[in-house]
C-alpha atoms as one frame of an Amber mdcrd trajectory, in Angstrom:
protein
   1.896   5.061  29.434   3.948   4.454  26.289   3.517   0.716  26.838  -0.276
   1.130  26.742  -0.066   3.069  23.474   2.323   0.507  21.985  -0.065  -2.298
  22.926  -3.007  -0.406  21.387  -1.137   0.297  18.150  -0.016  -3.325  17.956
  -3.666  -4.362  18.260  -4.556  -1.850  15.525  -1.896  -3.274  13.171  -3.152
  -6.809  13.773  -6.710  -5.711  13.004  -5.588  -3.806   9.914  -3.550  -6.660
   8.447  -6.279  -9.187   9.226  -8.721  -7.119   7.180  -6.243  -6.537   4.332
  -5.252 -10.192   4.080  -8.885 -11.223   4.399  -9.725  -9.075   1.408  -6.738
 -10.062  -0.727  -6.578 -13.765   0.103 -10.196 -14.387   1.020 -11.685 -14.412
  -2.451  -9.150 -16.844  -3.963  -9.513 -19.110  -0.918 -13.306 -18.973  -1.166
 -13.164 -19.934  -4.842 -10.673 -22.730  -4.075 -12.963 -23.994  -1.329 -15.920
 -23.997  -3.741 -13.860 -25.874  -6.343 -12.831 -28.398  -3.686 -16.482 -28.921
  -2.695 -17.392 -29.399  -6.366 -14.632 -31.941  -6.988 -14.910 -33.885  -3.728
 -18.657 -33.927  -3.183 -19.955 -33.152  -6.683 -21.890 -30.103  -5.501 -23.369
 -27.738  -8.046 -20.820 -24.935  -8.618 -23.307 -22.134  -7.959 -24.785 -23.864
  -4.955 -21.362 -24.307  -3.394 -19.781 -20.942  -4.147 -22.627 -18.719  -2.946
 -22.575 -19.903   0.698 -18.770 -19.872   0.750 -18.700 -16.294  -0.558 -21.365
 -15.222   1.935 -19.256 -16.564   4.794 -16.170 -14.812   3.388 -18.013 -11.500
   3.035 -19.377 -11.733   6.566 -15.960 -12.486   8.065 -14.228  -9.783   6.063
 -16.923  -7.213   6.932 -16.459  -8.005  10.613 -12.668  -7.571  10.314 -13.040
  -4.295   8.403 -15.566  -3.014  10.946 -13.078  -3.709  13.740 -10.490  -1.560
  11.940 -12.824   1.361  11.310 -14.171   1.331  14.860 -10.758   1.034  16.540
 -10.818   3.234  19.678  -8.258   6.018  19.878  -5.761   5.168  22.656  -5.932
   8.731  23.995  -9.627   9.697  23.896 -11.441   6.415  23.166 -13.410   7.744
  20.178 -13.331   5.653  16.984 -10.045   6.271  15.149 -11.413   6.075  11.617
 -10.382   9.379  10.103  -7.144   8.390   8.396  -3.820   9.296   9.966  -5.000
  11.375  12.927  -7.835  11.159  15.446 -10.523  13.661  14.497 -11.266  14.361
  18.172  -7.912  14.695  19.951  -5.461  14.841  17.037  -3.397  11.789  18.040
  -1.449  10.629  15.001  -1.543   7.033  13.823   1.150   5.037  15.718   2.059
   8.073  17.863   3.198   7.328  21.402   2.085   9.253  24.485   3.427  12.753
  24.881   4.272  13.992  28.386   1.871  16.620  29.757   4.745  18.731  31.019
   7.639  19.356  28.587  10.011  19.409  31.585   9.169  15.731  32.211  10.668
  14.683  28.885
């Protein structure tokens, strides 16, 4: 069971860092892409940056949505309450706890 939790938390970290890097690096890359389009194809600056930014916003919103709607490994409800599941109380990155303390 710990392996399932570890796999779920690994997936959560990948989702989280994808959204963070998309936010931090996405805007500079979008502007660089717009500048490239302007220099290479002589597009109007406004006409080239607006579609690029719209694509960036859509991709980042999708990545952020995947983080906020991440299912709790224990109960399956969206784990979007911070550091603990609001339904079952599972802490962020916590592994499975045995049901019987004698099993530990």
